[in-house]
gemmi code that builds the backbone of each chain (N, CA, C; Angstrom):
import gemmi

chains = {
    "A": [
        ("MET", (32.101, 75.087, -26.025), (31.370, 74.143, -26.834), (31.562, 73.966, -28.215)),
        ("THR", (31.721, 72.682, -28.772), (32.139, 72.487, -29.971), (31.047, 72.987, -31.097)),
        ("SER", (31.475, 73.707, -32.067), (30.407, 74.087, -32.926), (29.614, 73.099, -33.567)),
        ("GLU", (28.316, 73.343, -33.782), (27.597, 72.488, -34.682), (28.161, 72.215, -36.048)),
        ("ALA", (28.767, 73.279, -36.412), (29.179, 73.102, -38.030), (30.358, 72.077, -37.882)),
        ("LEU", (31.199, 72.311, -36.979), (32.253, 71.451, -36.970), (31.936, 69.994, -36.537)),
        ("MET", (31.036, 69.755, -35.836), (30.672, 68.353, -35.336), (30.152, 67.675, -36.734)),
        ("LYS", (29.213, 68.607, -37.592), (28.571, 67.895, -38.657), (29.775, 67.405, -39.618)),
        ("GLN", (30.773, 68.473, -39.910), (31.868, 68.205, -40.616), (32.640, 66.886, -40.182)),
        ("GLN", (32.976, 66.622, -38.887), (33.504, 65.399, -38.429), (32.828, 64.191, -38.833)),
        ("MET", (31.538, 64.480, -38.823), (30.447, 63.093, -38.974), (30.592, 62.912, -40.512)),
        ("GLN", (30.607, 63.877, -41.395), (30.840, 63.498, -42.844), (32.227, 63.247, -43.266)),
        ("ALA", (33.168, 63.657, -42.366), (34.790, 63.205, -42.495), (34.629, 61.460, -42.207)),
        ("TYR", (33.765, 61.176, -41.242), (33.605, 59.708, -40.984), (33.157, 58.779, -42.092)),
        ("ILE", (32.087, 59.366, -42.752), (31.450, 58.699, -43.729), (32.596, 58.667, -44.818)),
        ("ASP", (33.028, 59.764, -45.513), (33.901, 59.884, -46.332), (35.180, 58.899, -46.257)),
        ("GLY", (35.711, 58.965, -45.135), (36.868, 58.161, -44.879), (36.765, 56.659, -44.841)),
        ("PHE", (35.447, 56.383, -44.303), (35.008, 54.982, -44.431), (35.136, 54.621, -45.829)),
        ("ASN", (34.470, 55.394, -46.722), (34.001, 55.013, -48.262), (35.444, 54.966, -49.129)),
        ("ARG", (36.295, 55.778, -48.665), (37.511, 55.500, -49.184), (38.677, 54.496, -48.498)),
        ("SER", (38.151, 53.678, -47.688), (38.779, 52.665, -47.046), (39.891, 53.109, -46.293)),
        ("ASP", (39.906, 54.221, -45.591), (40.842, 54.922, -44.702), (40.649, 54.677, -43.359)),
        ("ALA", (41.011, 53.554, -42.781), (40.690, 53.155, -41.313), (41.514, 54.319, -40.303)),
        ("GLN", (42.548, 54.776, -40.893), (43.566, 55.585, -40.026), (42.970, 56.911, -39.895)),
        ("ALA", (42.464, 57.478, -41.080), (41.714, 58.751, -41.012), (40.392, 58.624, -40.151)),
        ("ILE", (39.811, 57.682, -39.927), (38.697, 57.418, -39.175), (39.196, 57.345, -37.715)),
        ("ALA", (40.234, 56.669, -37.315), (40.806, 56.594, -36.075), (41.284, 57.896, -35.617)),
        ("ASP", (41.729, 59.113, -36.436), (42.072, 60.120, -36.216), (41.069, 61.047, -35.870)),
        ("LEU", (40.049, 60.709, -36.048), (38.615, 61.746, -35.743), (38.345, 61.516, -34.356)),
        ("TYR", (38.889, 60.268, -33.701), (38.770, 60.088, -32.276), (39.813, 60.668, -31.447)),
        ("ALA", (39.115, 60.846, -30.134), (40.009, 61.388, -29.081), (40.915, 60.072, -28.649)),
        ("ASP", (42.196, 60.099, -27.885), (43.046, 59.127, -27.592), (42.152, 57.879, -26.677)),
        ("ASP", (41.483, 58.567, -25.911), (40.851, 57.628, -24.747), (39.242, 57.404, -25.352)),
        ("ALA", (38.970, 57.406, -26.605), (37.520, 57.420, -27.005), (37.012, 56.072, -26.723)),
        ("THR", (35.590, 55.879, -26.742), (34.946, 54.660, -26.550), (34.051, 54.499, -28.095)),
        ("VAL", (33.928, 53.067, -28.252), (33.091, 52.842, -29.446), (32.068, 51.774, -28.853)),
        ("GLU", (30.799, 51.948, -29.112), (30.003, 50.982, -28.719), (29.047, 50.492, -29.994)),
        ("ASP", (29.507, 49.540, -30.844), (28.908, 49.209, -32.133), (28.544, 47.689, -32.282)),
        ("PRO", (27.666, 47.306, -32.105), (26.046, 47.878, -31.779), (26.048, 48.337, -30.421)),
        ("VAL", (25.194, 49.137, -30.099), (24.845, 49.411, -28.622), (24.420, 47.979, -28.182)),
        ("GLY", (24.750, 47.594, -26.839), (24.574, 46.456, -26.408), (25.789, 45.444, -26.388)),
        ("ALA", (26.846, 45.814, -27.307), (28.125, 45.049, -27.351), (29.091, 45.619, -26.374)),
        ("PRO", (30.272, 44.832, -26.139), (31.163, 45.425, -25.333), (31.953, 46.666, -25.995)),
        ("LEU", (32.260, 47.527, -25.083), (33.069, 48.803, -25.568), (34.376, 48.389, -26.176)),
        ("ARG", (34.543, 49.051, -27.137), (36.025, 49.199, -27.631), (36.699, 50.629, -27.320)),
        ("VAL", (37.658, 50.498, -26.508), (38.299, 51.614, -25.948), (39.589, 51.948, -26.290)),
        ("GLY", (39.972, 53.173, -26.860), (41.226, 53.633, -27.239), (41.515, 53.626, -28.690)),
        ("LYS", (42.391, 54.404, -29.165), (42.721, 54.560, -30.603), (43.062, 53.309, -31.311)),
        ("ALA", (43.919, 52.529, -30.710), (44.317, 51.222, -31.286), (42.994, 50.262, -31.545)),
        ("ALA", (42.401, 50.038, -30.653), (41.419, 49.264, -30.670), (40.291, 49.849, -31.777)),
        ("ILE", (40.154, 50.989, -31.616), (39.183, 51.565, -32.593), (39.779, 51.568, -34.119)),
        ("ALA", (40.935, 51.892, -34.380), (41.590, 51.710, -35.492), (41.376, 50.380, -36.221)),
        ("GLU", (41.607, 49.249, -35.259), (41.505, 47.833, -35.784), (39.921, 47.444, -35.925)),
        ("PHE", (39.144, 48.116, -35.267), (37.738, 47.806, -35.565), (37.363, 48.426, -36.896)),
        ("TYR", (37.876, 49.502, -37.292), (37.577, 50.092, -38.539), (38.392, 49.180, -39.749)),
        ("ARG", (39.674, 48.913, -39.465), (40.241, 48.152, -40.596), (39.271, 46.825, -40.858)),
        ("ALA", (38.833, 46.222, -39.833), (37.884, 45.110, -39.966), (36.665, 45.247, -40.709)),
        ("SER", (36.028, 46.351, -40.338), (34.934, 46.796, -40.982), (34.986, 47.074, -42.390)),
        ("ILE", (36.011, 47.856, -42.855), (36.415, 48.280, -44.074), (36.642, 47.201, -44.875)),
        ("ALA", (37.265, 46.095, -44.298), (37.715, 44.769, -45.067), (36.711, 44.030, -45.542)),
        ("THR", (35.456, 44.144, -44.977), (34.303, 43.669, -45.466), (33.768, 44.178, -46.790)),
        ("GLY", (34.192, 45.246, -46.947), (33.847, 45.979, -48.461), (32.394, 46.789, -48.220)),
        ("ALA", (32.114, 46.989, -47.077), (30.964, 47.685, -46.761), (31.339, 49.152, -47.169)),
        ("LYS", (30.083, 49.859, -47.490), (30.016, 51.088, -47.599), (29.017, 51.908, -47.201)),
        ("LEU", (29.142, 53.108, -46.777), (28.058, 53.995, -45.870), (27.232, 54.977, -46.910)),
        ("LYS", (26.085, 55.061, -46.674), (25.213, 56.168, -47.256), (24.291, 56.790, -46.432)),
        ("LEU", (24.544, 58.046, -46.143), (23.501, 58.762, -45.187), (22.144, 58.593, -45.765)),
        ("ALA", (21.256, 58.348, -44.591), (19.823, 58.218, -45.067), (19.155, 59.409, -44.936)),
        ("ALA", (19.552, 60.583, -44.229), (19.084, 61.743, -43.900), (20.040, 62.802, -43.572)),
        ("PRO", (19.816, 64.010, -43.533), (20.985, 65.130, -43.122), (21.453, 64.713, -41.719)),
        ("ILE", (22.781, 64.979, -41.406), (23.295, 64.788, -40.163), (22.846, 65.823, -39.209)),
        ("ARG", (22.459, 65.384, -37.838), (21.786, 66.219, -36.889), (22.807, 66.752, -35.924)),
        ("GLY", (22.650, 67.832, -35.524), (23.764, 68.429, -34.368), (22.893, 68.425, -33.081)),
        ("SER", (23.066, 69.266, -32.350), (22.379, 69.308, -31.001), (22.518, 70.646, -30.405)),
        ("HIS", (22.277, 71.049, -29.251), (22.613, 72.107, -28.408), (23.728, 71.838, -27.375)),
        ("GLY", (24.227, 70.786, -27.508), (25.225, 70.275, -26.586), (26.478, 69.764, -27.437)),
        ("ASN", (27.234, 68.835, -26.828), (28.590, 68.182, -27.560), (28.329, 67.018, -28.322)),
        ("CYS", (27.270, 66.790, -28.851), (26.836, 65.622, -29.683), (26.230, 65.873, -30.767)),
        ("ALA", (26.150, 64.949, -31.773), (25.450, 64.946, -33.074), (25.235, 63.631, -33.457)),
        ("ALA", (24.250, 63.430, -34.531), (23.827, 61.980, -34.766), (23.641, 61.878, -36.150)),
        ("MET", (23.640, 60.769, -36.780), (23.222, 60.829, -38.187), (22.675, 59.272, -38.530)),
        ("ALA", (21.643, 59.181, -39.403), (21.110, 57.908, -39.881), (21.733, 57.481, -41.285)),
        ("PHE", (22.209, 56.411, -41.340), (22.711, 55.865, -42.717), (22.331, 54.343, -42.953)),
        ("ASP", (22.773, 53.934, -44.063), (22.672, 52.635, -44.346), (24.031, 52.088, -44.642)),
        ("VAL", (24.355, 51.118, -44.005), (25.488, 50.144, -44.517), (25.404, 49.263, -45.513)),
        ("GLU", (25.848, 49.345, -46.684), (25.647, 48.492, -47.917), (26.737, 47.587, -47.982)),
        ("LEU", (26.467, 46.183, -48.052), (27.593, 45.211, -48.254), (27.049, 44.067, -48.806)),
        ("ASN", (28.214, 43.401, -49.235), (27.807, 41.998, -50.056), (28.155, 41.056, -49.141)),
        ("MET", (27.270, 39.970, -49.127), (27.048, 38.844, -48.009), (27.263, 37.554, -49.102)),
        ("PRO", (27.734, 36.554, -48.421), (27.429, 35.330, -49.421), (26.047, 34.992, -49.899)),
        ("GLU", (25.043, 35.669, -49.316), (23.655, 35.605, -49.647), (23.105, 36.479, -50.778)),
        ("GLY", (24.034, 37.457, -50.842), (23.752, 38.518, -51.870), (23.952, 39.802, -51.288)),
        ("ARG", (23.331, 40.874, -51.755), (23.767, 42.269, -51.105), (22.999, 42.570, -49.984)),
        ("ALA", (23.166, 43.148, -49.082), (22.586, 43.204, -47.608), (22.720, 44.754, -47.294)),
        ("LEU", (21.714, 45.256, -46.540), (21.800, 46.591, -45.941), (21.647, 46.504, -44.496)),
        ("ILE", (22.376, 47.531, -43.760), (22.020, 47.729, -42.289), (21.707, 48.820, -41.967)),
        ("HIS", (20.448, 49.120, -41.346), (20.001, 50.512, -41.055), (20.709, 51.000, -39.795)),
        ("VAL", (21.251, 52.011, -39.745), (22.006, 52.399, -38.475), (21.754, 53.728, -38.016)),
        ("ILE", (21.878, 54.229, -36.881), (22.167, 55.536, -36.390), (23.127, 55.626, -35.460)),
        ("ASP", (24.233, 56.533, -35.757), (25.297, 56.788, -35.034), (25.229, 58.032, -34.180)),
        ("VAL", (25.609, 57.799, -32.904), (25.574, 59.101, -31.881), (26.958, 59.347, -31.599)),
        ("MET", (27.556, 60.598, -31.723), (28.892, 60.766, -31.506), (28.706, 61.976, -30.232)),
        ("SER", (29.688, 61.893, -29.299), (30.026, 63.078, -28.401), (31.186, 63.607, -28.758)),
        ("PHE", (31.606, 64.731, -28.345), (32.664, 65.543, -28.905), (33.717, 66.145, -27.729)),
        ("ASP", (34.854, 66.385, -27.938), (35.768, 67.124, -27.235), (35.681, 68.552, -27.772)),
        ("GLU", (36.419, 69.254, -27.051), (36.445, 70.733, -27.472), (37.231, 71.095, -28.658)),
        ("ALA", (38.025, 70.068, -29.303), (38.810, 70.115, -30.340), (38.037, 69.565, -31.604)),
        ("GLY", (36.637, 68.948, -31.352), (36.010, 68.410, -32.339), (36.400, 66.834, -32.563)),
        ("ARG", (37.068, 66.424, -31.551), (37.305, 64.738, -31.694), (36.340, 63.989, -31.144)),
        ("PHE", (35.954, 62.984, -31.586), (34.828, 61.963, -30.943), (35.512, 61.662, -29.657)),
        ("THR", (34.431, 61.805, -28.684), (34.978, 60.988, -27.514), (34.287, 59.730, -27.260)),
        ("SER", (32.928, 59.358, -27.864), (32.564, 58.264, -27.769), (31.405, 58.310, -29.103)),
        ("MET", (31.256, 56.896, -29.535), (30.314, 56.966, -30.685), (29.467, 55.333, -29.927)),
        ("LYS", (28.365, 55.588, -30.506), (27.354, 54.653, -30.091), (26.382, 54.392, -31.606)),
        ("ALA", (26.505, 53.155, -31.947), (25.785, 52.650, -33.142), (24.636, 51.923, -32.896)),
        ("TYR", (23.548, 52.684, -33.039), (22.166, 51.699, -32.984), (21.690, 50.920, -34.030)),
        ("TRP", (21.850, 49.785, -33.890), (21.186, 48.891, -35.065), (21.368, 47.293, -34.241)),
        ("GLY", (19.917, 46.755, -34.650), (19.780, 45.433, -34.160), (19.683, 44.358, -35.181)),
        ("PRO", (19.453, 43.132, -34.714), (19.163, 42.099, -35.686), (18.160, 42.276, -36.770)),
        ("GLY", (17.061, 43.044, -36.245), (15.809, 43.450, -37.469), (16.433, 44.504, -38.265)),
        ("ASP", (17.504, 45.118, -38.105), (17.868, 46.163, -39.046), (18.806, 45.869, -40.141)),
        ("MET", (18.950, 44.613, -40.117), (20.005, 43.907, -41.360), (19.037, 43.242, -42.342)),
        ("LEU", (19.047, 43.693, -43.383), (18.079, 43.417, -44.399), (19.005, 42.435, -45.715)),
        ("LEU", (18.522, 41.545, -45.948), (19.073, 40.793, -47.214), (18.233, 41.195, -48.532)),
        ("GLY", (18.984, 41.137, -49.521), (18.491, 41.386, -50.911), (18.487, 42.943, -51.059)),
        ("GLY", (19.057, 43.977, -50.486), (19.190, 45.151, -50.882), (17.841, 46.049, -50.693)),
        ("GLN", (16.949, 45.444, -49.918), (15.790, 46.010, -49.868), (15.830, 47.312, -48.745)),
        ("ARG", (15.248, 48.476, -49.212), (15.108, 49.561, -48.134), (13.959, 49.633, -47.191)),
    ],
    "B": [
        ("MET", (15.637, 41.338, -21.701), (15.750, 42.349, -22.430), (14.575, 42.775, -23.407)),
        ("THR", (14.128, 44.126, -23.439), (13.059, 44.479, -24.132), (13.373, 43.780, -25.665)),
        ("SER", (12.278, 43.296, -26.153), (12.377, 42.879, -27.587), (12.636, 43.971, -28.632)),
        ("GLU", (13.455, 43.962, -29.640), (13.519, 44.969, -30.666), (12.183, 45.130, -31.229)),
        ("ALA", (11.459, 44.175, -31.465), (10.095, 44.600, -31.990), (9.285, 45.387, -31.225)),
        ("LEU", (9.316, 45.238, -29.922), (8.303, 46.080, -28.929), (8.877, 47.453, -29.030)),
        ("MET", (10.286, 47.461, -28.968), (10.909, 48.807, -29.065), (10.487, 49.729, -30.024)),
        ("LYS", (10.463, 49.109, -31.383), (10.065, 49.851, -32.557), (8.630, 50.131, -32.608)),
        ("GLN", (7.792, 49.021, -31.915), (6.330, 49.493, -31.867), (6.195, 50.882, -31.046)),
        ("GLN", (6.737, 50.873, -29.906), (6.485, 51.865, -28.830), (7.245, 53.233, -29.528)),
        ("MET", (8.076, 53.124, -30.381), (8.585, 54.192, -31.183), (7.554, 54.887, -32.118)),
        ("GLN", (6.863, 53.915, -32.986), (5.978, 54.135, -33.843), (4.837, 54.697, -33.216)),
        ("ALA", (4.390, 54.269, -32.085), (3.106, 54.590, -31.184), (3.647, 56.186, -30.676)),
        ("TYR", (4.826, 56.537, -30.531), (5.266, 57.835, -30.077), (4.847, 58.688, -31.281)),
        ("ILE", (5.340, 58.440, -32.700), (5.182, 59.128, -33.788), (3.502, 59.272, -33.996)),
        ("ASP", (2.739, 58.407, -33.894), (1.308, 58.183, -34.096), (0.509, 59.020, -32.966)),
        ("GLY", (0.930, 58.840, -31.726), (0.220, 59.593, -30.915), (0.499, 61.164, -30.795)),
        ("PHE", (1.775, 61.577, -31.267), (1.924, 62.756, -31.477), (1.162, 63.468, -32.717)),
        ("ASN", (0.932, 62.754, -33.774), (0.318, 63.268, -35.000), (-1.273, 63.403, -34.933)),
        ("ARG", (-1.951, 62.660, -33.699), (-3.185, 62.646, -33.678), (-3.272, 63.387, -32.270)),
        ("SER", (-2.329, 64.088, -31.963), (-2.236, 65.252, -30.794), (-3.040, 64.654, -29.448)),
        ("ASP", (-2.326, 63.593, -29.262), (-2.547, 62.875, -28.073), (-1.446, 62.939, -27.057)),
        ("ALA", (-1.347, 63.808, -26.240), (-0.039, 64.146, -25.244), (-0.284, 63.035, -24.302)),
        ("GLN", (-1.342, 62.753, -23.710), (-1.577, 61.655, -22.580), (-0.976, 60.261, -23.224)),
        ("ALA", (-1.412, 59.974, -24.501), (-1.067, 58.726, -25.034), (0.920, 58.571, -24.993)),
        ("ILE", (1.252, 59.861, -25.580), (2.638, 59.817, -25.603), (3.419, 59.567, -24.037)),
        ("ALA", (2.794, 60.530, -23.096), (3.341, 60.240, -21.851), (3.106, 58.767, -21.005)),
        ("ASP", (1.933, 58.251, -21.529), (1.786, 56.762, -21.033), (2.877, 55.823, -21.626)),
        ("LEU", (3.584, 56.191, -22.716), (4.698, 55.482, -23.141), (5.728, 55.550, -22.322)),
        ("TYR", (5.847, 56.389, -21.371), (7.023, 56.750, -20.458), (6.908, 55.992, -19.141)),
        ("ALA", (7.924, 55.721, -18.596), (7.914, 55.017, -17.237), (7.712, 56.198, -16.286)),
        ("ASP", (7.309, 56.016, -15.135), (7.049, 57.016, -14.087), (8.151, 58.087, -13.853)),
        ("ASP", (9.513, 57.571, -13.872), (10.478, 58.429, -13.416), (11.316, 58.560, -14.687)),
        ("ALA", (10.896, 58.720, -15.733), (11.520, 58.826, -17.148), (12.051, 60.438, -17.111)),
        ("THR", (13.199, 60.445, -18.039), (13.749, 61.784, -18.321), (13.567, 62.130, -19.945)),
        ("VAL", (13.519, 63.351, -20.107), (13.715, 63.897, -21.431), (14.440, 65.009, -21.869)),
        ("GLU", (15.383, 64.696, -22.719), (16.471, 65.720, -22.987), (16.051, 66.362, -24.299)),
        ("ASP", (15.429, 67.500, -24.480), (14.944, 67.737, -25.921), (14.920, 69.340, -26.023)),
        ("PRO", (15.946, 69.763, -26.819), (17.136, 69.199, -27.363), (18.222, 68.780, -26.536)),
        ("VAL", (18.932, 67.800, -26.905), (20.230, 67.490, -26.167), (20.875, 68.806, -25.975)),
        ("GLY", (21.177, 68.897, -24.501), (22.081, 70.211, -24.201), (21.097, 71.293, -23.361)),
        ("ALA", (19.824, 70.779, -23.407), (18.848, 71.511, -22.663), (18.622, 71.018, -21.368)),
        ("PRO", (17.988, 71.512, -20.220), (17.657, 70.866, -19.025), (16.872, 69.778, -19.327)),
        ("LEU", (17.055, 68.778, -18.312), (16.284, 67.468, -18.442), (14.827, 67.953, -17.771)),
        ("ARG", (13.822, 67.312, -18.471), (12.453, 67.153, -17.910), (12.234, 65.689, -17.267)),
        ("VAL", (11.914, 65.859, -16.143), (11.721, 64.579, -15.352), (10.420, 64.178, -14.666)),
        ("GLY", (10.044, 63.245, -15.052), (8.784, 62.504, -14.451), (7.450, 62.624, -15.419)),
        ("LYS", (6.536, 61.936, -15.240), (5.503, 61.956, -16.246), (4.573, 63.233, -16.156)),
        ("ALA", (4.378, 63.998, -15.219), (3.725, 65.202, -15.192), (4.421, 66.316, -16.164)),
        ("ALA", (5.564, 66.294, -15.909), (6.547, 67.269, -16.741), (6.557, 66.897, -18.182)),
        ("ILE", (6.589, 65.661, -18.456), (6.702, 65.033, -19.781), (5.362, 65.438, -20.487)),
        ("ALA", (4.349, 64.986, -19.804), (2.921, 65.183, -20.435), (2.695, 66.641, -20.855)),
        ("GLU", (3.285, 67.614, -19.855), (3.078, 69.169, -20.103), (4.013, 69.468, -21.445)),
        ("PHE", (5.182, 69.035, -21.475), (6.057, 69.289, -22.554), (5.385, 68.873, -23.981)),
        ("TYR", (4.631, 67.651, -23.999), (4.056, 67.283, -25.058), (2.902, 67.871, -25.551)),
        ("ARG", (2.151, 68.349, -24.316), (0.944, 69.373, -24.735), (1.235, 70.497, -25.433)),
        ("ALA", (2.376, 71.037, -24.989), (2.931, 72.506, -25.486), (3.554, 71.969, -26.767)),
        ("SER", (4.268, 71.021, -27.050), (4.838, 70.665, -28.290), (3.734, 70.391, -29.287)),
        ("ILE", (2.572, 69.878, -28.877), (1.585, 69.621, -30.062), (0.630, 70.607, -30.215)),
        ("ALA", (0.746, 71.595, -29.183), (-0.167, 72.886, -29.402), (0.347, 73.942, -30.539)),
        ("THR", (1.728, 73.401, -30.936), (2.238, 74.464, -31.928), (1.831, 74.008, -33.199)),
        ("GLY", (0.977, 72.853, -33.562), (0.662, 72.076, -34.609), (1.752, 71.426, -35.209)),
        ("ALA", (2.722, 71.205, -34.735), (3.805, 70.364, -35.512), (3.352, 68.957, -35.639)),
        ("LYS", (3.874, 68.421, -36.741), (3.732, 66.916, -37.094), (5.065, 66.355, -37.527)),
        ("LEU", (4.956, 64.840, -37.190), (6.434, 64.090, -37.078), (6.260, 63.265, -38.350)),
        ("LYS", (7.226, 63.252, -39.214), (7.561, 62.223, -40.286), (8.736, 61.599, -40.255)),
        ("LEU", (8.726, 60.263, -40.291), (9.967, 59.507, -40.189), (10.695, 59.652, -41.519)),
        ("ALA", (12.072, 59.899, -41.310), (12.980, 60.177, -42.433), (13.546, 58.740, -42.884)),
        ("ALA", (13.537, 57.891, -42.020), (14.168, 56.540, -42.253), (13.608, 55.505, -41.450)),
        ("PRO", (13.594, 54.192, -41.649), (13.200, 53.033, -40.640), (13.663, 53.323, -39.227)),
        ("ILE", (12.878, 53.159, -38.416), (13.403, 53.130, -36.889), (14.453, 52.025, -36.851)),
        ("ARG", (15.465, 52.489, -36.023), (16.766, 51.548, -35.612), (16.355, 50.851, -34.337)),
        ("GLY", (16.734, 49.560, -34.087), (16.715, 48.996, -32.705), (18.400, 49.094, -32.135)),
        ("SER", (18.625, 47.870, -31.306), (19.985, 47.841, -31.107), (20.124, 46.482, -30.504)),
        ("HIS", (21.515, 46.132, -29.821), (21.343, 44.858, -29.151), (21.257, 45.054, -27.780)),
        ("GLY", (20.839, 46.358, -27.344), (20.859, 46.468, -25.861), (19.110, 46.942, -25.572)),
        ("ASN", (19.065, 47.891, -24.594), (17.816, 48.307, -24.497), (17.443, 49.560, -24.965)),
        ("CYS", (17.736, 49.880, -26.216), (17.657, 51.298, -26.742), (17.143, 51.093, -28.210)),
        ("ALA", (16.653, 52.164, -28.636), (16.289, 52.391, -30.161), (16.300, 53.778, -30.523)),
        ("ALA", (16.363, 54.063, -31.818), (16.640, 55.292, -32.365), (15.921, 55.682, -33.856)),
        ("MET", (15.485, 56.872, -33.890), (14.845, 57.046, -35.265), (15.110, 58.437, -35.595)),
        ("ALA", (15.173, 58.602, -36.885), (15.437, 59.942, -37.522), (14.143, 60.473, -37.875)),
        ("PHE", (13.706, 61.753, -37.846), (12.358, 62.028, -38.539), (12.363, 63.643, -38.525)),
        ("ASP", (11.623, 64.388, -39.247), (11.289, 65.692, -39.454), (10.193, 66.014, -38.881)),
        ("VAL", (10.336, 67.206, -38.000), (9.200, 68.085, -37.487), (8.821, 69.006, -38.443)),
        ("GLU", (7.499, 68.732, -39.017), (7.019, 69.876, -39.992), (6.083, 70.820, -38.925)),
        ("LEU", (6.437, 72.252, -39.219), (5.734, 73.092, -38.388), (5.219, 74.570, -39.208)),
        ("ASN", (4.226, 75.069, -38.989), (4.057, 76.427, -39.650), (4.675, 77.321, -38.443)),
        ("MET", (5.528, 78.558, -38.991), (5.992, 79.449, -38.202), (5.172, 80.634, -38.884)),
        ("PRO", (5.666, 81.734, -37.985), (4.896, 83.047, -38.596), (5.684, 83.233, -40.024)),
        ("GLU", (6.884, 82.881, -40.418), (7.686, 83.227, -41.342), (7.382, 82.027, -42.466)),
        ("GLY", (6.489, 81.300, -42.247), (6.152, 80.086, -43.363), (6.534, 78.775, -42.595)),
        ("ARG", (6.168, 77.969, -43.598), (6.528, 76.442, -43.160), (7.996, 76.236, -42.631)),
        ("ALA", (8.210, 75.254, -41.686), (9.485, 74.977, -41.243), (9.580, 73.590, -40.921)),
        ("LEU", (10.993, 73.315, -41.179), (11.176, 71.782, -40.899), (12.202, 71.633, -39.875)),
        ("ILE", (12.226, 70.934, -38.858), (13.410, 70.468, -38.064), (13.825, 68.943, -38.350)),
        ("HIS", (15.256, 68.805, -38.613), (15.508, 67.510, -38.548), (16.135, 66.890, -37.334)),
        ("VAL", (15.659, 66.026, -36.760), (15.770, 65.243, -35.512), (16.179, 63.982, -35.479)),
        ("ILE", (16.968, 63.552, -34.694), (17.014, 62.108, -34.190), (16.821, 61.967, -32.662)),
        ("ASP", (15.735, 61.134, -32.499), (15.519, 60.647, -31.121), (16.001, 59.403, -30.689)),
        ("VAL", (16.595, 59.220, -29.445), (17.240, 58.110, -28.816), (16.397, 57.727, -27.717)),
        ("MET", (15.850, 56.474, -27.458), (15.229, 56.215, -26.213), (15.745, 55.166, -25.566)),
        ("SER", (15.698, 54.865, -24.426), (16.105, 53.850, -23.520), (14.738, 53.131, -23.054)),
        ("PHE", (14.692, 51.840, -22.789), (13.517, 51.173, -22.373), (13.736, 50.457, -21.182)),
        ("ASP", (12.703, 50.142, -20.434), (12.776, 49.221, -19.299), (11.999, 47.807, -19.922)),
        ("GLU", (11.835, 47.086, -18.946), (11.562, 45.643, -19.494), (9.995, 45.498, -19.668)),
        ("ALA", (9.240, 46.666, -19.468), (7.954, 46.449, -20.002), (7.787, 47.129, -21.215)),
        ("GLY", (8.845, 47.759, -21.527), (8.737, 48.344, -22.812), (8.502, 50.016, -22.734)),
        ("ARG", (8.501, 50.388, -21.616), (8.421, 51.954, -21.570), (9.769, 52.641, -21.471)),
        ("PHE", (9.509, 53.921, -22.088), (10.652, 54.827, -22.195), (11.214, 55.108, -20.957)),
        ("THR", (12.456, 54.920, -20.586), (13.328, 55.536, -19.413), (13.848, 56.718, -19.635)),
        ("SER", (14.103, 57.091, -20.975), (14.727, 58.270, -21.147), (14.836, 58.561, -22.748)),
        ("MET", (14.514, 59.747, -22.982), (14.542, 60.222, -24.491), (15.424, 61.241, -24.699)),
        ("LYS", (16.150, 61.129, -25.629), (17.317, 62.208, -26.083), (17.028, 62.832, -27.487)),
        ("ALA", (16.814, 64.147, -27.709), (16.439, 64.410, -29.070), (17.548, 65.195, -29.507)),
        ("TYR", (18.213, 64.979, -30.552), (19.396, 65.367, -31.197), (18.870, 66.405, -32.328)),
        ("TRP", (18.910, 67.599, -32.047), (18.823, 68.756, -33.295), (19.362, 70.069, -32.638)),
        ("GLY", (19.911, 70.666, -33.609), (20.610, 71.857, -33.119), (20.039, 73.172, -33.890)),
        ("PRO", (20.629, 74.222, -33.633), (20.083, 75.497, -34.584), (20.157, 75.280, -36.022)),
        ("GLY", (21.309, 74.586, -36.491), (21.476, 74.447, -37.840), (20.678, 73.482, -38.506)),
        ("ASP", (19.685, 72.666, -37.691), (18.709, 71.660, -37.999), (17.276, 72.310, -38.176)),
        ("MET", (17.143, 73.626, -38.074), (15.797, 73.913, -38.083), (15.899, 74.910, -39.584)),
        ("LEU", (14.880, 74.585, -40.414), (15.001, 75.082, -41.750), (13.868, 75.697, -42.065)),
        ("LEU", (13.800, 76.995, -42.387), (12.580, 77.671, -43.150), (12.223, 77.551, -44.353)),
        ("GLY", (11.081, 77.542, -44.865), (10.671, 77.285, -46.110), (10.326, 75.945, -46.504)),
        ("GLY", (10.475, 74.919, -45.579), (10.109, 73.652, -45.960), (10.941, 72.912, -46.759)),
        ("GLN", (12.245, 73.446, -46.700), (13.288, 72.761, -47.590), (13.647, 71.480, -46.812)),
        ("ARG", (14.152, 70.589, -47.678), (14.479, 69.275, -47.023), (15.919, 68.916, -47.193)),
    ],
}
model = gemmi.Model(1)
for chain_id, residues in chains.items():
    chain = gemmi.Chain(chain_id)
    for i, (resn, *xyz) in enumerate(residues, 1):
        res = gemmi.Residue()
        res.name, res.seqid = resn, gemmi.SeqId(i, " ")
        for name, pos in zip(("N", "CA", "C"), xyz):
            atom = gemmi.Atom()
            atom.name, atom.element = name, gemmi.Element(name[0])
            atom.pos, atom.b_iso = gemmi.Position(*pos), 0.0
            res.add_atom(atom)
        chain.add_residue(res)
    model.add_chain(chain)
structure = gemmi.Structure()
structure.add_model(model)
structure.setup_entities()
């Protein structure tokens, strides 16, 4: 089983890679055949190329991620974290409240990511 | 699709039911054939009777739940929330950092619950 410490380290590397605008570093955290469902309810993105493209586009918005609480592990091959996406919209600053859940392979790479956020989690005006 | 507002209302009712020690109210938030995986990696509890028993035992520890960030919805039939479990242990006050993910049926009942927390998420001494 992937160690809890390694899973949390990879989750933190995801946040840090995003915030230094390094889409490739994020893609490299994923296994080759990984899936991304962001937001949950949207079509799956499958495989490293599609995933890297998704993060290039996300990072290009200027969004930054900030943890809202400590990263959680599990007794299995999964970890989860609550964070806020801070971004500048034409209407002003905006926040999206998100929880990401990742599953991991034995090497500590993400095999799946699910991002829980809905229309009601997007707040204009920087409100928390 | 279950509305995001209803899903968040049911998640809040879960927190409130737990904190007033009402295991039956929590069990009633679940569909009859629902599953609980708490923590993720542990065997599934299946069905309302097993679920009610689980919450009776959890509540009997004197644990209380406190949201760590606003409840998240999704674009599908799922919602997620980060919270802390506060409890008194023989060694003193303790905290467990948890993220719960629920899926919902059309009536807004939980069809599954997964609780993400691992050994490293249990902190003695009330540390946050």
